[in-house]
C-alpha positions as CSV (number, residue, x, y, z in Angstrom):
1,M,-44.6,77.5,-80.6
2,P,-46.9,74.6,-80.0
3,A,-50.5,75.2,-78.9
4,A,-49.8,73.3,-75.7
5,Y,-47.2,75.8,-74.6
6,A,-47.1,76.4,-70.8
7,V,-45.0,78.9,-68.9
8,P,-41.8,77.0,-67.7
9,A,-39.5,77.8,-64.8
10,L,-36.5,79.7,-66.1
11,R,-32.8,79.8,-65.3
12,R,-32.0,82.1,-62.5
13,P,-29.0,84.4,-62.9
14,P,-26.4,84.8,-60.1
15,R,-27.1,87.2,-57.2
16,L,-25.0,90.3,-56.8
17,V,-22.1,90.9,-54.5
18,P,-20.5,94.2,-53.5
19,G,-18.0,95.2,-56.1
20,D,-20.1,93.9,-59.0
21,R,-20.5,96.2,-62.1
22,V,-24.0,97.1,-63.2
23,A,-24.9,98.9,-66.4
24,V,-27.7,101.4,-66.7
25,V,-29.5,101.5,-70.0
26,A,-32.4,103.5,-71.4
27,P,-34.5,101.4,-73.8
28,S,-37.5,103.6,-73.6
29,G,-38.4,107.2,-72.6
30,V,-36.3,110.3,-72.0
31,I,-34.4,110.5,-68.7
32,V,-34.4,113.2,-66.0
33,P,-30.7,113.6,-65.2
34,A,-31.3,114.5,-61.5
35,R,-33.3,111.3,-61.0
36,L,-30.6,109.3,-62.7
37,E,-27.9,110.7,-60.5
38,R,-29.9,109.9,-57.4
39,G,-30.5,106.3,-58.6
40,V,-26.8,105.8,-59.4
41,A,-25.8,107.1,-56.0
42,L,-28.2,104.6,-54.4
43,L,-26.7,101.7,-56.3
44,E,-23.2,102.8,-55.5
45,S,-24.1,103.0,-51.8
46,W,-24.7,99.2,-52.0
47,G,-21.1,98.7,-53.1
48,L,-21.9,98.4,-56.8
49,R,-19.8,99.9,-59.5
50,V,-22.2,101.7,-61.9
51,E,-21.7,102.4,-65.6
52,V,-24.2,104.6,-67.3
53,M,-24.2,103.5,-71.0
54,P,-23.2,106.2,-73.5
55,H,-26.6,107.0,-75.0
56,V,-28.8,107.1,-71.9
57,L,-28.9,110.9,-71.9
58,A,-28.4,111.4,-75.7
59,G,-32.0,112.3,-76.6
60,H,-33.7,111.6,-79.9
61,P,-33.1,114.1,-82.7
62,R,-36.9,114.4,-83.5
63,L,-39.0,112.6,-81.0
64,P,-38.8,114.1,-77.5
65,Y,-40.3,111.1,-75.8
66,L,-37.4,108.7,-76.6
67,A,-34.1,108.5,-74.7
68,A,-32.2,108.2,-78.0
69,D,-32.8,106.8,-81.4
70,D,-33.7,103.2,-81.7
71,A,-30.3,101.9,-82.9
72,R,-28.4,103.6,-80.1
73,R,-30.8,102.4,-77.4
74,A,-30.4,98.9,-78.7
75,E,-26.7,99.3,-79.0
76,D,-26.4,100.3,-75.3
77,L,-28.5,97.3,-74.2
78,Q,-26.6,94.8,-76.3
79,R,-23.2,96.1,-75.4
80,A,-24.0,96.0,-71.7
81,W,-25.4,92.4,-71.9
82,L,-22.4,91.1,-73.9
83,D,-19.9,92.6,-71.5
84,P,-18.8,89.6,-69.4
85,G,-17.8,92.0,-66.5
86,V,-21.3,93.3,-66.1
87,A,-23.4,91.4,-63.5
88,A,-26.7,93.3,-64.0
89,V,-28.4,95.5,-66.5
90,V,-30.7,98.1,-65.0
91,C,-33.3,100.0,-67.0
92,A,-33.3,103.7,-66.3
93,R,-37.1,104.3,-66.8
94,G,-40.2,103.2,-68.7
95,G,-42.4,105.3,-70.9
96,Y,-42.4,104.1,-74.4
97,G,-39.9,102.8,-76.9
98,T,-38.8,99.3,-76.1
99,Q,-41.1,97.9,-78.8
100,R,-39.3,100.0,-81.4
101,M,-35.8,98.7,-80.6
102,V,-36.3,95.1,-79.5
103,E,-36.2,93.9,-83.2
104,L,-32.7,95.4,-83.5
105,L,-31.1,93.2,-80.8
106,D,-28.9,90.2,-81.8
107,W,-30.7,87.5,-79.9
108,D,-28.2,84.8,-80.8
109,A,-25.4,86.9,-79.3
110,L,-27.4,87.7,-76.2
111,R,-28.2,84.0,-75.7
112,A,-24.5,83.2,-75.9
113,A,-23.5,85.7,-73.2
114,P,-23.2,84.9,-69.5
115,D,-26.4,85.1,-67.5
116,K,-27.0,88.3,-65.6
117,V,-29.8,90.2,-63.9
118,L,-32.2,92.3,-65.9
119,L,-34.2,94.8,-63.9
120,G,-37.0,97.1,-65.0
121,Y,-40.8,97.5,-65.1
122,S,-43.5,99.2,-67.1
123,D,-42.2,99.4,-70.7
124,A,-39.5,96.9,-69.8
125,T,-42.2,94.3,-69.9
126,V,-41.3,93.8,-73.5
127,L,-37.8,92.8,-72.5
128,H,-39.0,90.5,-69.8
129,E,-41.2,88.6,-72.3
130,A,-38.4,88.5,-74.9
131,F,-35.7,87.3,-72.4
132,A,-38.1,84.6,-71.1
133,L,-38.9,83.4,-74.6
134,R,-35.6,83.8,-76.3
135,L,-33.0,83.4,-73.5
136,G,-35.0,81.2,-71.0
137,L,-33.8,83.6,-68.3
138,A,-35.6,84.7,-65.2
139,T,-35.7,88.5,-64.7
140,L,-36.7,91.1,-62.1
141,Y,-39.8,93.3,-62.5
142,G,-38.8,96.1,-60.2
143,P,-37.9,99.8,-59.7
144,M,-35.7,101.5,-62.3
145,A,-32.7,103.8,-61.7
146,A,-34.1,107.0,-62.9
147,T,-37.7,106.8,-61.6
148,E,-39.0,108.8,-58.7
149,V,-39.8,105.8,-56.5
150,F,-36.3,104.3,-56.8
151,G,-34.5,107.0,-54.7
152,T,-37.3,108.3,-52.5
153,D,-39.1,105.3,-50.9
154,P,-36.9,103.4,-48.4
155,A,-39.1,100.3,-48.5
156,T,-38.8,100.0,-52.3
157,A,-35.0,100.3,-52.1
158,E,-34.7,97.8,-49.3
159,H,-36.8,95.1,-51.0
160,L,-34.8,95.5,-54.2
161,R,-31.5,95.4,-52.3
162,L,-32.5,92.2,-50.5
163,T,-33.7,90.7,-53.8
164,L,-30.4,91.5,-55.5
165,F,-28.0,90.5,-52.7
166,R,-29.9,88.2,-50.3
167,P,-32.8,86.9,-52.3
168,E,-33.7,84.1,-49.8
169,E,-34.8,87.0,-47.5
170,A,-37.3,88.3,-50.1
171,Q,-39.3,85.2,-51.0
172,T,-42.6,86.3,-49.6
173,L,-44.3,89.3,-51.3
174,T,-47.3,91.0,-49.8
175,S,-48.5,94.5,-48.8
176,A,-50.6,96.1,-46.1
177,A,-53.3,96.7,-48.8
178,A,-53.3,93.2,-50.2
179,H,-56.7,91.6,-50.3
180,T,-58.6,88.6,-51.7
181,L,-60.6,89.1,-54.9
182,V,-61.1,85.4,-55.6
183,P,-60.1,83.0,-52.8
184,G,-57.9,80.0,-53.2
185,R,-54.3,78.8,-53.5
186,A,-52.4,78.2,-56.7
187,C,-48.9,77.1,-57.7
188,G,-47.3,78.3,-60.9
189,V,-44.4,80.2,-62.5
190,T,-44.4,84.0,-62.2
191,A,-44.9,85.9,-65.5
192,G,-46.5,89.1,-66.7
193,G,-45.9,92.8,-66.0
194,C,-47.6,95.9,-67.4
195,L,-51.0,95.1,-68.8
196,T,-50.7,97.5,-71.7
197,L,-47.5,96.0,-72.9
198,L,-48.7,92.4,-72.4
199,A,-51.7,93.1,-74.5
200,T,-50.0,95.1,-77.3
201,E,-47.3,92.5,-77.6
202,R,-49.8,89.7,-78.5
203,G,-48.8,88.2,-81.9
204,T,-45.3,89.6,-82.0
205,P,-42.2,87.2,-82.3
206,H,-41.0,88.4,-78.9
207,A,-44.0,87.5,-76.8
208,R,-45.0,84.1,-75.5
209,P,-48.3,82.8,-76.9
210,G,-50.0,82.5,-73.6
211,F,-49.6,82.2,-69.8
212,A,-50.9,78.7,-69.1
213,G,-49.7,77.5,-65.7
214,A,-48.5,80.9,-64.7
215,I,-49.1,83.1,-61.7
216,L,-49.8,86.1,-63.8
217,V,-48.8,89.5,-62.3
218,L,-50.5,92.5,-63.8
219,E,-50.4,96.3,-63.1
220,D,-50.7,99.5,-65.1
221,V,-50.7,103.3,-64.8
222,G,-52.8,106.2,-66.1
223,E,-55.4,104.2,-68.0
224,A,-59.2,104.9,-68.1
225,L,-61.4,102.1,-66.9
226,Y,-62.7,101.3,-70.4
227,A,-59.0,101.1,-71.6
228,L,-58.2,98.5,-68.9
229,D,-61.3,96.6,-69.9
230,R,-60.1,96.6,-73.6
231,L,-56.7,95.4,-72.6
232,L,-58.0,92.5,-70.5
233,T,-60.5,91.6,-73.2
234,Q,-57.6,91.5,-75.7
235,L,-55.8,89.0,-73.5
236,H,-59.0,86.9,-73.2
237,R,-59.7,87.0,-76.9
238,T,-56.2,86.0,-77.9
239,G,-56.3,83.0,-75.5
240,A,-53.4,84.4,-73.5
241,L,-55.3,83.8,-70.2
242,A,-56.3,80.2,-70.9
243,G,-54.9,77.9,-68.3
244,V,-53.6,80.7,-66.0
245,A,-53.0,79.3,-62.5
246,G,-53.6,82.5,-60.6
247,V,-53.5,86.3,-60.8
248,A,-51.6,88.8,-58.6
249,L,-52.6,92.4,-59.2
250,G,-50.3,95.3,-58.4
251,S,-51.0,99.0,-58.4
252,W,-53.3,100.8,-60.8
253,Q,-51.9,104.3,-60.2
254,D,-53.9,107.1,-61.8
255,C,-56.3,104.7,-63.4
256,R,-59.8,106.3,-63.3
257,P,-62.2,106.1,-61.8
258,S,-60.1,104.3,-59.2
259,G,-63.0,103.1,-57.2
260,M,-64.2,100.9,-60.1
261,V,-60.9,99.2,-60.9
262,R,-61.6,96.5,-58.4
263,E,-65.1,95.8,-59.9
264,L,-63.6,95.6,-63.4
265,M,-60.9,93.1,-62.3
266,L,-63.5,90.9,-60.6
267,E,-65.7,90.9,-63.7
268,R,-62.9,90.1,-66.2
269,L,-60.8,87.8,-64.0
270,A,-63.2,85.9,-61.7
271,P,-64.6,83.8,-64.6
272,L,-61.1,82.3,-65.0
273,G,-61.9,80.3,-61.8
274,V,-58.5,80.9,-60.3
275,P,-57.3,82.7,-57.2
276,V,-56.9,86.5,-57.6
277,V,-55.1,88.9,-55.2
278,G,-55.4,92.6,-55.4
279,E,-53.0,95.4,-54.4
280,L,-50.0,93.1,-53.8
281,G,-47.7,96.2,-53.8
282,F,-45.8,96.2,-57.1
283,G,-45.9,98.5,-60.1
284,H,-46.3,102.2,-60.5
285,G,-47.3,103.1,-57.0
286,P,-45.5,105.3,-54.5
287,S,-43.9,102.1,-53.0
288,S,-43.0,99.1,-55.1
289,L,-41.9,95.5,-54.5
290,T,-39.5,93.8,-56.8
291,V,-41.3,90.8,-58.4
292,P,-39.1,88.0,-59.9
293,L,-40.4,86.6,-63.2
294,G,-39.8,83.0,-64.3
295,V,-39.7,81.6,-60.7
296,P,-41.9,78.9,-59.2
297,A,-44.3,80.4,-56.7
298,V,-47.4,79.9,-54.6
299,L,-50.2,82.4,-54.6
300,D,-52.3,82.3,-51.5
301,A,-55.3,84.6,-52.2
302,D,-56.7,84.1,-48.7
303,A,-53.6,85.3,-47.0
304,G,-52.8,87.9,-49.7
305,T,-49.3,86.6,-50.3
306,L,-47.1,85.5,-53.2
307,R,-44.3,83.2,-52.0
308,L,-41.4,82.2,-54.2
309,E,-40.4,78.6,-54.0
310,L,-36.8,79.4,-54.8
311,P,-34.8,82.6,-54.3
312,A,-35.1,84.9,-57.3
313,L,-31.3,84.7,-57.9
314,R,-29.0,81.8,-57.3
């Protein structure tokens, strides 16, 4: 990858229509069956036909934090992606584990398959980066089928439904809590995800070398203030933030002390000299917007908005 690499706009997969098949996969942590059932019911209420892949509830023989062993998690994802009758692949939840199985995917085969929607957040950040780099495909950073927020917050569900079926009606992202950290307006291509995964993926063959020209979206959960500082510092030191066009921050759920997260973000991000918006409404919070990645967008820090220049899906 040349040093001058800049984040490009990516191919957008087709939007969904009622009757489409979607596959639920578990590339990361162990699944709570009741939450999965609730998420599947919600997807089906939108007219989708849902297939839960075979190993989603298998469990790992030794490690209780993984949904299944690495080979089976990778097998489910690859099988779903290669199925020409599947229109979307929905991650069940985050946690940890995608970094263990991403090396097992056949990227040549995935690249040759028809484009489809990939939906997930948190640990799925690894897949978003890999699909951008290796497939050139735009993806959706949004709520997952077996997470608490997926089936309990109507606003989260409605924004996801619009993004999937009528994406032209979900091109402006904002929240009641959105506020200006660094003023200004910037144009770029959306990229990013969970801060922990973006930082720990630096130097791997599945992560882009940097985010020049990007509207970088960042969020995280359950991290101490010093840990967030360390992760941001890692992005600075590796050059990943060089040339970033703007930064949109989501939730910092259970990050402590919460009252100092804003000050940390100002200290580490203001020196970039680009617009920064806080609390845009995506991530691990009790309500969560779906953020398309790989789509041209305008970040207006003064207005507290991120507006997509194209619908997330074509």
